[in-house]
N, C-alpha and C positions, 0 to 999 in steps of 0.2 A: 687160879682155875687150872686144873690139870689139863694136859694136852688132849687126852682122850675125851674129857668132858667138853672141852672147847670144840673139838671136831664134831661131837654129837649135836651140840647146840647149832653150829653152823649148818650141818646137814639138815636138821629139822627146819631151820629158817628157809633153806633153799627149796626143800620139798613143798613147803607151804607158800612159797612165792614171796616171802618178805625180803625187804632190803636188809642187808647185813649191817648191824650197828657198827659205827665207826670204831669203837673201842675193841670190837671183836675182829676187825680186819688186821691182819699182820702186815706191818710195814717192813719192807726189805731195806735195810740200811745201805745195801750195795747197788741198787738199781735206780737210775734216773731216766725218765721218759723224755724223748725229744720228738715233737710232732711238727712235720713240715707239710705244706700243701701239695708239693710235687717234688720230683727230682730231675725233671727234664730241663728246667732252668738251672744252669750250673751254679748260680749263687746259693741255692739251697744245699747242695752237697758241700759247698765251701763252708757254710755255717755249720753243717753237721760235723765236718772234720775238725774245725776249731773247737767246737763245744765238746765233741767226743774226746779229743786229746786233753782238754782242760779237766774234764771229769775223771779221766783215767789217771791223771797225775795226782788227783786227790783221793784215789782209791775207789772210785765209783765206776760202775759199768753202764754205759749209755745204751738205751733201748730205742732204736729209731723206728718211728711209726709214720708212714707216709700215706696221704690220701691219694686215691686213684679215681679217675672218671668212672662213675658207675659203681665204685667200690665203697670202702669204708669212709664214713664221714668223720669230722673232727670229734664229734661227741662219742661216736662208737670207738674210736681209737683211744680217747680219754678213758672211757669205761674199761676198755681192755687193759690199759696200763694200770689203772687203779686196782682192778681185780688181780693183777700180777704183783701188787704190793709195792709199787715204786715209791721211793722216798720223796720224789718231787717230779715236776714236769716243766719243761721249757717249750713254749709255743713260738714258732717262727712264722710270721705273716699269716696268722690265723684269723678266726672270726672276730677277735678283738679289734682288728683293723677295719671291720665292716660296720658302718654306722647303722645299717638296717638289721643287724643281728641282735638277738636277745642276750644281753650281757649277764643275765641271771645265771646262765650256765656256769660262769666262773665263781659266782657266790655260792652256788651249790657245791662246787668242787672244794672251795674253801671250807664249807661246813662239814665236808667229809674228812677234814684234817690233812688235806694234801697241799703242800706248798707249791707255788708255781711262779714263773717269770714269763713275761711276754715281750717278744722282739718284733719291731716294726709295726707300729700302730699304737693308739692310745685311746682310752676311754676313762673319763672321770668317774664312771659308775663302777669301775672295778678296783678293788683294793689289792694292789699288787705292784711289785716293781716292773717298770717298763724300760726297754732299751731300744733307742731309735737313732737313725742318722738325722741330721738337720736337713730335712727335705727342702725347706725354703732356701737355705743357704746354698744347697746343691744346685738348684735351678739358677740362682743368681750367679754362681760361678760360671755356669754354661753360657748364660745370656751375656755376661760381661766379656767373656772370651770372644763370642761371636760378634758382638758389637764392635770390639776392637779390630776385628777383621773386616769391618765395613758392612756387615749385614744389618738390615733394618727390618726385613720381613722374616721374622724368626717364628717358626711354628713349634707347638708343644704337643707331643703325642703321648697319650696317657691311657691307663686302664679306666674302668668304670668309676664314676664320680663318687660313689658311696664309700669308697675307701679313704681312710684318714690320710695316708701318705699322698694320695692323689690330690686331695683338697689342699694339703700344705704345699705341694708343688705348684698348684695353680696360684696360691697366694704369693709365693715367691716369684713366680713368673710375672704376674701383673705388676708387682712392685718393681721388679728389675726392669721391665719394659718401660715403665714410667720414668724411673731414675736414670737409666742408661741412654734411652732413646727418645724420651718425651712422648711415648705412645700411651694414650689414655686407655683405661680399662675396657671401654667399649670396643675400640679397634683391636686391642690385644686379645680379647675374648674370641674374636673371629678367627684367630690363629691357633685356637685350642681344639684338639680333636680327640674324642674318647673312643677307645677300641678295646682290644684284649691285650694282656701282657704276654704276647707271643710274637713269633716271626710273622705269622699271618696277620696279626693285629697291627703290627708296624707297617706292613704293606698297605692295608686298608687305610690307615691314618695318613700315610704318605700320599696316596692318591688324592685325598681331600685337601691336604695342606699345600701340596705343590700346585694344585689347580687354583688355589687362592693366591699364588704368587710367592710362596715361601722360598727363600734361597738357602735356608738352614732349618734343621729340625732337631729339637731337643727331645729325647725319648726317656720314658720312665723305666726302661730296662734295656740291657744290651741286646736281648732277643728282639725287642721291638726295633732297635736301631739297625740290626741286620736285615730286618724286613724292609726298612726304609731304603737301605742300600740296594736291595734286590729290586724294589719297585722302581727306583730311579733308573737302574740299568735297563729294565724292561721297556722303559719309555725313552731310551736313547740318551739319558743323562749320565754324566760321569761324576763320581764322588772322589775328591772334593772339588773338582774344577767347576761343576755346575751347581752342585748342592753340597753343603756341609752337614755332617751328621754327628751328634753327640749322644752317647749312650748313658746308662746309669747302672752301676754295680761294680764294673771292672771285674767281670767274671773270669775264672781261669780260662786260659787260651785265647781270650779276646784280643790280646796284643798281636796275635798271629793271623788275624783275618785279613782280607784284601779289600780295601786298604786297612792297615792296623787302626783300630777304632779309638778315637778320642772319646773319653768317657769320664763320668764322675765315680770315683772309687768309694764304695762303702767301706768304712773301717771295720771290716769283718772280724779280724783278730781281736781288736779292742772290745768290740760289741759282744762277741761270743764269750770272751773271758769275763767281762763285767756281768753278763747274765749268769754265768756259773757261780761267780762270787756271791751275787745277790741270792741265788737259790740256796747255796750252802749255808749262808747266814740264816735264811728262813728255816732250813732243815735243822740247824743247830740251835734254834730257839731264840736267836737275836735278830729279829726281823729287819731286813733292809728297808729303807724309806719307801713307802708306797707312793712313789712319784716317778717321773720319767727321767732317765739318764740319757742325755742327748749328746751325740758324737759328731764332730765336724767332718764332713767329707772332703775329698781332695780332687781337684781337676787334673786329669792325666791327659796331656796333649800328645796325640799321635798323628796318624796320617789321614783322618777322615774330615778334617776341617782345614779351610784355606780362605783366602780373601774372597769377598763376595764377587760374583760375576758382574760385568759392566752393566748388564740389564737384567731385571727380574725375569726369572724363567717361569713360564706358565704353560700348561698343557692345553692343547685344543681338543 
């Protein structure tokens, strides 16, 4: 089809309001979309940097698209990238991690001929490569570390329960509390608090957990962990003398907080590079396995954890 004819056909379809056929959409071999839920949490810029560098080394140009409160949704960003003719898309912590979301959106994307890879989250309903940290092992590392320091009342601060990584962290927590401390699921569940993946969410979770006698708190993000530290100080408690805190991610600059944060390091470089390799295989016509690539996290011990206080701390 001549270029002029092609443009005439596309213009007519647009005027009439029809969806452009997949075969008439021009794919750009040079552009790859990257969708993140936000950039306020430093873990997402870290992923963007690793993925962007890996794509650039392979001759691709990354196009970063970020959701904003009250702004563009994941679906709108996806449509925008498809209209720009990206060769593929990498989703980081997207709706694929939300068990309440409609996974048909990804099948529709596949039907449009756009390859994609999903980071942090898993759904058996989606035929695509997934890349995740081992959330169960991550929480076990944290609980084992705290138990060795003498803590028995260990709390877990998480985001909403509908997210797959949250559910996996809960599973790891319950198993670790049983194996390390002999605490049954019923008692351990009383030390789980759901909030938001933010500093304010960590503060809110800390208020509930420390009121229940927790002497240590494992958090689902470094931002939540900083909120726990702030809440402890607001109530006259010192970290780590009175309360130990463990984060999750090992975000950039987190080693320079006061105190330096003990955290679980997500293997961001390995995960980002694996996602790019899988996507380029999909783009090249040799699809990567439509399964989950799971990467082991690492405990990084710094200054926010210490031996348990002689007596449990509770707030009146």
